[in-house]
Biotite code that builds the C-alpha atoms (Angstrom):
import biotite.structure as struc

atoms = struc.array([
    struc.Atom([101.209, 56.032, -59.272], chain_id="A", res_id=1, res_name="MET", atom_name="CA", element="C"),
    struc.Atom([104.713, 54.713, -58.550], chain_id="A", res_id=2, res_name="ALA", atom_name="CA", element="C"),
    struc.Atom([105.595, 53.794, -55.004], chain_id="A", res_id=3, res_name="ILE", atom_name="CA", element="C"),
    struc.Atom([108.856, 53.420, -52.940], chain_id="A", res_id=4, res_name="LEU", atom_name="CA", element="C"),
    struc.Atom([109.019, 49.807, -52.194], chain_id="A", res_id=5, res_name="THR", atom_name="CA", element="C"),
    struc.Atom([110.122, 48.278, -48.917], chain_id="A", res_id=6, res_name="ARG", atom_name="CA", element="C"),
    struc.Atom([113.392, 47.053, -50.613], chain_id="A", res_id=7, res_name="ALA", atom_name="CA", element="C"),
    struc.Atom([114.016, 50.580, -51.864], chain_id="A", res_id=8, res_name="GLY", atom_name="CA", element="C"),
    struc.Atom([113.532, 52.098, -48.316], chain_id="A", res_id=9, res_name="ARG", atom_name="CA", element="C"),
    struc.Atom([115.801, 49.345, -46.755], chain_id="A", res_id=10, res_name="THR", atom_name="CA", element="C"),
    struc.Atom([118.401, 50.396, -49.303], chain_id="A", res_id=11, res_name="LEU", atom_name="CA", element="C"),
    struc.Atom([118.190, 54.019, -48.122], chain_id="A", res_id=12, res_name="PHE", atom_name="CA", element="C"),
    struc.Atom([118.589, 52.865, -44.485], chain_id="A", res_id=13, res_name="ALA", atom_name="CA", element="C"),
    struc.Atom([121.550, 50.807, -45.418], chain_id="A", res_id=14, res_name="GLN", atom_name="CA", element="C"),
    struc.Atom([123.286, 53.643, -47.332], chain_id="A", res_id=15, res_name="SER", atom_name="CA", element="C"),
    struc.Atom([122.626, 56.090, -44.347], chain_id="A", res_id=16, res_name="ILE", atom_name="CA", element="C"),
    struc.Atom([123.913, 53.357, -41.881], chain_id="A", res_id=17, res_name="ALA", atom_name="CA", element="C"),
    struc.Atom([127.227, 53.426, -43.622], chain_id="A", res_id=18, res_name="GLN", atom_name="CA", element="C"),
    struc.Atom([127.743, 57.141, -43.132], chain_id="A", res_id=19, res_name="THR", atom_name="CA", element="C"),
    struc.Atom([129.279, 58.806, -39.878], chain_id="A", res_id=20, res_name="PRO", atom_name="CA", element="C"),
    struc.Atom([126.118, 59.534, -37.737], chain_id="A", res_id=21, res_name="ILE", atom_name="CA", element="C"),
    struc.Atom([126.251, 62.196, -35.190], chain_id="A", res_id=22, res_name="TYR", atom_name="CA", element="C"),
    struc.Atom([123.686, 63.870, -32.950], chain_id="A", res_id=23, res_name="LEU", atom_name="CA", element="C"),
    struc.Atom([124.160, 67.634, -32.907], chain_id="A", res_id=24, res_name="ALA", atom_name="CA", element="C"),
    struc.Atom([122.645, 69.632, -30.113], chain_id="A", res_id=25, res_name="TRP", atom_name="CA", element="C"),
    struc.Atom([122.163, 73.365, -30.046], chain_id="A", res_id=26, res_name="GLY", atom_name="CA", element="C"),
    struc.Atom([121.117, 76.428, -28.149], chain_id="A", res_id=27, res_name="ARG", atom_name="CA", element="C"),
    struc.Atom([118.223, 77.304, -30.598], chain_id="A", res_id=28, res_name="GLY", atom_name="CA", element="C"),
    struc.Atom([116.891, 80.602, -29.805], chain_id="A", res_id=29, res_name="ASP", atom_name="CA", element="C"),
    struc.Atom([116.734, 81.829, -26.263], chain_id="A", res_id=30, res_name="SER", atom_name="CA", element="C"),
    struc.Atom([113.323, 83.072, -26.831], chain_id="A", res_id=31, res_name="SER", atom_name="CA", element="C"),
    struc.Atom([112.133, 79.438, -27.478], chain_id="A", res_id=32, res_name="TRP", atom_name="CA", element="C"),
    struc.Atom([110.341, 78.830, -24.007], chain_id="A", res_id=33, res_name="GLN", atom_name="CA", element="C"),
    struc.Atom([107.788, 76.645, -25.839], chain_id="A", res_id=34, res_name="SER", atom_name="CA", element="C"),
    struc.Atom([109.427, 74.609, -28.596], chain_id="A", res_id=35, res_name="PRO", atom_name="CA", element="C"),
    struc.Atom([108.334, 75.988, -32.126], chain_id="A", res_id=36, res_name="PRO", atom_name="CA", element="C"),
    struc.Atom([107.351, 73.699, -34.880], chain_id="A", res_id=37, res_name="ALA", atom_name="CA", element="C"),
    struc.Atom([110.389, 72.189, -36.829], chain_id="A", res_id=38, res_name="GLU", atom_name="CA", element="C"),
    struc.Atom([110.606, 73.556, -40.515], chain_id="A", res_id=39, res_name="PRO", atom_name="CA", element="C"),
    struc.Atom([110.755, 70.816, -42.919], chain_id="A", res_id=40, res_name="ILE", atom_name="CA", element="C"),
    struc.Atom([113.160, 72.942, -45.105], chain_id="A", res_id=41, res_name="ILE", atom_name="CA", element="C"),
    struc.Atom([115.801, 73.124, -42.076], chain_id="A", res_id=42, res_name="ALA", atom_name="CA", element="C"),
    struc.Atom([119.394, 72.035, -43.126], chain_id="A", res_id=43, res_name="THR", atom_name="CA", element="C"),
    struc.Atom([121.229, 72.827, -39.975], chain_id="A", res_id=44, res_name="GLU", atom_name="CA", element="C"),
    struc.Atom([120.808, 73.848, -36.274], chain_id="A", res_id=45, res_name="LEU", atom_name="CA", element="C"),
    struc.Atom([120.207, 77.470, -35.384], chain_id="A", res_id=46, res_name="ALA", atom_name="CA", element="C"),
    struc.Atom([123.113, 77.601, -32.831], chain_id="A", res_id=47, res_name="ALA", atom_name="CA", element="C"),
    struc.Atom([125.190, 74.117, -32.551], chain_id="A", res_id=48, res_name="PRO", atom_name="CA", element="C"),
    struc.Atom([126.892, 73.484, -29.256], chain_id="A", res_id=49, res_name="ILE", atom_name="CA", element="C"),
    struc.Atom([128.583, 70.197, -30.254], chain_id="A", res_id=50, res_name="GLY", atom_name="CA", element="C"),
    struc.Atom([128.218, 66.932, -32.239], chain_id="A", res_id=51, res_name="TYR", atom_name="CA", element="C"),
    struc.Atom([128.298, 63.649, -30.497], chain_id="A", res_id=52, res_name="ARG", atom_name="CA", element="C"),
    struc.Atom([129.099, 60.369, -32.676], chain_id="A", res_id=53, res_name="LYS", atom_name="CA", element="C"),
    struc.Atom([126.458, 57.662, -32.672], chain_id="A", res_id=54, res_name="ALA", atom_name="CA", element="C"),
    struc.Atom([127.187, 54.909, -29.876], chain_id="A", res_id=55, res_name="ARG", atom_name="CA", element="C"),
    struc.Atom([125.141, 52.444, -31.736], chain_id="A", res_id=56, res_name="LYS", atom_name="CA", element="C"),
    struc.Atom([123.558, 52.259, -35.367], chain_id="A", res_id=57, res_name="VAL", atom_name="CA", element="C"),
    struc.Atom([121.481, 49.219, -36.049], chain_id="A", res_id=58, res_name="ALA", atom_name="CA", element="C"),
    struc.Atom([118.337, 47.953, -37.956], chain_id="A", res_id=59, res_name="PHE", atom_name="CA", element="C"),
    struc.Atom([115.128, 47.440, -36.138], chain_id="A", res_id=60, res_name="CYS", atom_name="CA", element="C"),
    struc.Atom([111.536, 46.470, -36.635], chain_id="A", res_id=61, res_name="ASN", atom_name="CA", element="C"),
    struc.Atom([108.309, 47.645, -35.277], chain_id="A", res_id=62, res_name="PRO", atom_name="CA", element="C"),
    struc.Atom([107.489, 45.439, -32.186], chain_id="A", res_id=63, res_name="ASP", atom_name="CA", element="C"),
    struc.Atom([104.760, 46.049, -29.527], chain_id="A", res_id=64, res_name="ASP", atom_name="CA", element="C"),
    struc.Atom([106.938, 44.045, -27.016], chain_id="A", res_id=65, res_name="GLN", atom_name="CA", element="C"),
    struc.Atom([110.235, 45.264, -28.243], chain_id="A", res_id=66, res_name="GLY", atom_name="CA", element="C"),
    struc.Atom([112.994, 46.733, -26.033], chain_id="A", res_id=67, res_name="ASP", atom_name="CA", element="C"),
    struc.Atom([113.470, 50.118, -27.878], chain_id="A", res_id=68, res_name="ILE", atom_name="CA", element="C"),
    struc.Atom([110.948, 52.568, -26.560], chain_id="A", res_id=69, res_name="HIS", atom_name="CA", element="C"),
    struc.Atom([110.678, 55.769, -28.428], chain_id="A", res_id=70, res_name="ILE", atom_name="CA", element="C"),
    struc.Atom([107.948, 58.427, -28.486], chain_id="A", res_id=71, res_name="GLN", atom_name="CA", element="C"),
    struc.Atom([105.404, 56.949, -31.008], chain_id="A", res_id=72, res_name="GLY", atom_name="CA", element="C"),
    struc.Atom([106.398, 53.305, -30.774], chain_id="A", res_id=73, res_name="GLY", atom_name="CA", element="C"),
    struc.Atom([108.401, 50.289, -29.772], chain_id="A", res_id=74, res_name="ARG", atom_name="CA", element="C"),
    struc.Atom([110.965, 48.379, -31.796], chain_id="A", res_id=75, res_name="PHE", atom_name="CA", element="C"),
    struc.Atom([113.269, 45.321, -31.684], chain_id="A", res_id=76, res_name="SER", atom_name="CA", element="C"),
    struc.Atom([116.786, 45.124, -33.102], chain_id="A", res_id=77, res_name="LEU", atom_name="CA", element="C"),
    struc.Atom([117.042, 43.145, -36.378], chain_id="A", res_id=78, res_name="SER", atom_name="CA", element="C"),
    struc.Atom([119.958, 41.115, -37.548], chain_id="A", res_id=79, res_name="ASP", atom_name="CA", element="C"),
    struc.Atom([118.842, 41.763, -41.271], chain_id="A", res_id=80, res_name="GLN", atom_name="CA", element="C"),
    struc.Atom([118.772, 45.207, -42.842], chain_id="A", res_id=81, res_name="PRO", atom_name="CA", element="C"),
    struc.Atom([115.319, 46.759, -42.572], chain_id="A", res_id=82, res_name="THR", atom_name="CA", element="C"),
    struc.Atom([113.863, 50.271, -43.548], chain_id="A", res_id=83, res_name="GLN", atom_name="CA", element="C"),
    struc.Atom([114.148, 51.303, -39.746], chain_id="A", res_id=84, res_name="HIS", atom_name="CA", element="C"),
    struc.Atom([117.417, 52.676, -38.536], chain_id="A", res_id=85, res_name="LEU", atom_name="CA", element="C"),
    struc.Atom([118.085, 52.749, -34.752], chain_id="A", res_id=86, res_name="TYR", atom_name="CA", element="C"),
    struc.Atom([120.519, 55.263, -33.470], chain_id="A", res_id=87, res_name="CYS", atom_name="CA", element="C"),
    struc.Atom([121.692, 55.755, -29.921], chain_id="A", res_id=88, res_name="GLU", atom_name="CA", element="C"),
    struc.Atom([123.830, 58.432, -28.557], chain_id="A", res_id=89, res_name="PHE", atom_name="CA", element="C"),
    struc.Atom([125.348, 59.031, -24.928], chain_id="A", res_id=90, res_name="THR", atom_name="CA", element="C"),
    struc.Atom([126.822, 62.442, -24.232], chain_id="A", res_id=91, res_name="PHE", atom_name="CA", element="C"),
    struc.Atom([129.725, 62.687, -21.849], chain_id="A", res_id=92, res_name="ASP", atom_name="CA", element="C"),
    struc.Atom([129.593, 64.382, -18.435], chain_id="A", res_id=93, res_name="PHE", atom_name="CA", element="C"),
    struc.Atom([131.590, 67.373, -19.697], chain_id="A", res_id=94, res_name="ALA", atom_name="CA", element="C"),
    struc.Atom([129.797, 67.738, -23.047], chain_id="A", res_id=95, res_name="ASP", atom_name="CA", element="C"),
    struc.Atom([128.106, 71.264, -23.140], chain_id="A", res_id=96, res_name="GLY", atom_name="CA", element="C"),
    struc.Atom([128.133, 71.818, -19.436], chain_id="A", res_id=97, res_name="VAL", atom_name="CA", element="C"),
    struc.Atom([126.334, 74.959, -18.654], chain_id="A", res_id=98, res_name="GLY", atom_name="CA", element="C"),
    struc.Atom([124.724, 75.212, -21.985], chain_id="A", res_id=99, res_name="GLU", atom_name="CA", element="C"),
    struc.Atom([120.739, 75.118, -22.529], chain_id="A", res_id=100, res_name="THR", atom_name="CA", element="C"),
    struc.Atom([119.819, 72.780, -25.174], chain_id="A", res_id=101, res_name="VAL", atom_name="CA", element="C"),
    struc.Atom([116.723, 73.642, -27.190], chain_id="A", res_id=102, res_name="ARG", atom_name="CA", element="C"),
    struc.Atom([117.420, 71.776, -30.497], chain_id="A", res_id=103, res_name="GLU", atom_name="CA", element="C"),
    struc.Atom([118.731, 68.365, -31.520], chain_id="A", res_id=104, res_name="LEU", atom_name="CA", element="C"),
    struc.Atom([119.598, 67.239, -35.137], chain_id="A", res_id=105, res_name="GLY", atom_name="CA", element="C"),
    struc.Atom([120.520, 63.837, -36.342], chain_id="A", res_id=106, res_name="LEU", atom_name="CA", element="C"),
    struc.Atom([123.181, 64.364, -38.918], chain_id="A", res_id=107, res_name="MET", atom_name="CA", element="C"),
    struc.Atom([124.465, 62.006, -41.662], chain_id="A", res_id=108, res_name="SER", atom_name="CA", element="C"),
    struc.Atom([127.907, 62.365, -42.943], chain_id="A", res_id=109, res_name="GLY", atom_name="CA", element="C"),
    struc.Atom([129.385, 64.851, -40.324], chain_id="A", res_id=110, res_name="THR", atom_name="CA", element="C"),
    struc.Atom([133.124, 65.262, -40.994], chain_id="A", res_id=111, res_name="GLN", atom_name="CA", element="C"),
    struc.Atom([135.766, 66.452, -38.501], chain_id="A", res_id=112, res_name="GLN", atom_name="CA", element="C"),
    struc.Atom([138.554, 68.771, -39.541], chain_id="A", res_id=113, res_name="LEU", atom_name="CA", element="C"),
    struc.Atom([141.402, 66.538, -41.222], chain_id="A", res_id=114, res_name="PRO", atom_name="CA", element="C"),
    struc.Atom([143.966, 67.789, -39.012], chain_id="A", res_id=115, res_name="GLU", atom_name="CA", element="C"),
    struc.Atom([142.431, 66.408, -35.766], chain_id="A", res_id=116, res_name="LEU", atom_name="CA", element="C"),
    struc.Atom([143.252, 62.837, -34.352], chain_id="A", res_id=117, res_name="PRO", atom_name="CA", element="C"),
    struc.Atom([141.164, 60.121, -35.539], chain_id="A", res_id=118, res_name="ASP", atom_name="CA", element="C"),
    struc.Atom([138.710, 58.659, -33.157], chain_id="A", res_id=119, res_name="GLY", atom_name="CA", element="C"),
    struc.Atom([137.124, 61.705, -31.617], chain_id="A", res_id=120, res_name="LEU", atom_name="CA", element="C"),
    struc.Atom([133.553, 61.016, -30.391], chain_id="A", res_id=121, res_name="SER", atom_name="CA", element="C"),
    struc.Atom([132.565, 64.568, -29.569], chain_id="A", res_id=122, res_name="TYR", atom_name="CA", element="C"),
    struc.Atom([133.394, 67.648, -31.800], chain_id="A", res_id=123, res_name="LEU", atom_name="CA", element="C"),
    struc.Atom([132.946, 71.293, -31.064], chain_id="A", res_id=124, res_name="GLN", atom_name="CA", element="C"),
    struc.Atom([131.518, 73.264, -33.898], chain_id="A", res_id=125, res_name="PRO", atom_name="CA", element="C"),
    struc.Atom([134.877, 74.769, -34.816], chain_id="A", res_id=126, res_name="ASP", atom_name="CA", element="C"),
    struc.Atom([136.211, 71.171, -35.086], chain_id="A", res_id=127, res_name="GLN", atom_name="CA", element="C"),
    struc.Atom([133.759, 70.265, -37.979], chain_id="A", res_id=128, res_name="VAL", atom_name="CA", element="C"),
    struc.Atom([134.681, 70.296, -41.545], chain_id="A", res_id=129, res_name="ALA", atom_name="CA", element="C"),
    struc.Atom([131.148, 69.583, -42.641], chain_id="A", res_id=130, res_name="SER", atom_name="CA", element="C"),
    struc.Atom([128.032, 69.037, -40.427], chain_id="A", res_id=131, res_name="PRO", atom_name="CA", element="C"),
    struc.Atom([126.594, 66.627, -42.937], chain_id="A", res_id=132, res_name="GLY", atom_name="CA", element="C"),
    struc.Atom([122.912, 66.296, -43.909], chain_id="A", res_id=133, res_name="THR", atom_name="CA", element="C"),
    struc.Atom([120.251, 67.152, -41.311], chain_id="A", res_id=134, res_name="LEU", atom_name="CA", element="C"),
    struc.Atom([118.008, 63.904, -41.192], chain_id="A", res_id=135, res_name="LEU", atom_name="CA", element="C"),
    struc.Atom([115.800, 64.736, -38.167], chain_id="A", res_id=136, res_name="LEU", atom_name="CA", element="C"),
    struc.Atom([115.267, 67.878, -36.371], chain_id="A", res_id=137, res_name="LEU", atom_name="CA", element="C"),
    struc.Atom([113.753, 68.084, -32.774], chain_id="A", res_id=138, res_name="GLU", atom_name="CA", element="C"),
    struc.Atom([112.966, 71.489, -31.025], chain_id="A", res_id=139, res_name="HIS", atom_name="CA", element="C"),
    struc.Atom([112.588, 70.838, -27.297], chain_id="A", res_id=140, res_name="ARG", atom_name="CA", element="C"),
    struc.Atom([111.789, 72.345, -23.967], chain_id="A", res_id=141, res_name="ALA", atom_name="CA", element="C"),
    struc.Atom([114.969, 73.951, -22.683], chain_id="A", res_id=142, res_name="PRO", atom_name="CA", element="C"),
    struc.Atom([117.325, 71.438, -21.064], chain_id="A", res_id=143, res_name="LEU", atom_name="CA", element="C"),
    struc.Atom([120.109, 73.013, -18.850], chain_id="A", res_id=144, res_name="VAL", atom_name="CA", element="C"),
    struc.Atom([123.282, 70.724, -19.065], chain_id="A", res_id=145, res_name="ARG", atom_name="CA", element="C"),
    struc.Atom([124.775, 69.798, -15.614], chain_id="A", res_id=146, res_name="GLU", atom_name="CA", element="C"),
    struc.Atom([128.235, 68.262, -15.136], chain_id="A", res_id=147, res_name="GLU", atom_name="CA", element="C"),
    struc.Atom([126.958, 65.197, -13.177], chain_id="A", res_id=148, res_name="GLY", atom_name="CA", element="C"),
    struc.Atom([124.654, 64.046, -15.847], chain_id="A", res_id=149, res_name="VAL", atom_name="CA", element="C"),
    struc.Atom([125.204, 62.000, -19.042], chain_id="A", res_id=150, res_name="ARG", atom_name="CA", element="C"),
    struc.Atom([122.501, 62.655, -21.443], chain_id="A", res_id=151, res_name="GLU", atom_name="CA", element="C"),
    struc.Atom([121.240, 59.905, -23.692], chain_id="A", res_id=152, res_name="SER", atom_name="CA", element="C"),
    struc.Atom([119.037, 60.104, -26.778], chain_id="A", res_id=153, res_name="PHE", atom_name="CA", element="C"),
    struc.Atom([117.543, 57.242, -28.879], chain_id="A", res_id=154, res_name="GLU", atom_name="CA", element="C"),
    struc.Atom([116.065, 57.614, -32.398], chain_id="A", res_id=155, res_name="PHE", atom_name="CA", element="C"),
    struc.Atom([114.550, 55.482, -34.996], chain_id="A", res_id=156, res_name="VAL", atom_name="CA", element="C"),
    struc.Atom([114.566, 56.651, -38.584], chain_id="A", res_id=157, res_name="VAL", atom_name="CA", element="C"),
    struc.Atom([111.991, 55.079, -40.815], chain_id="A", res_id=158, res_name="SER", atom_name="CA", element="C"),
    struc.Atom([112.548, 55.287, -44.599], chain_id="A", res_id=159, res_name="PHE", atom_name="CA", element="C"),
])
């Protein structure tokens, strides 16, 4: 049986790291008071609220003493490409104020409408030409967005 080598997995991580990476958050379904299982065939969020460009994208390695703490493990940043891609997102105070967030989606290749100015770090759904490819999907307990809070999220995608 053939295997996907570590070098091949690292190549996938390098390829993804070169694309625009955004975290989409969405309303999900208002009946989701307990998060449902994420369908592996999902390609988009049920009800997007907006898209935040990654603040940081970097390679990392598993490390029990690492500074990156995510559910399921700890990691340290790496100067060299690895099969693990760290993505950090910080939403602004005004992003999605008053909305209830029930789903998060890490997107690769998100494209804004061409007529918009370059450099926008937050996009409304009607400002998105292509949402890109959904890499990770998380259904979560409802989170009500309040104006005085900057929500931050970290993910490690392992290939």
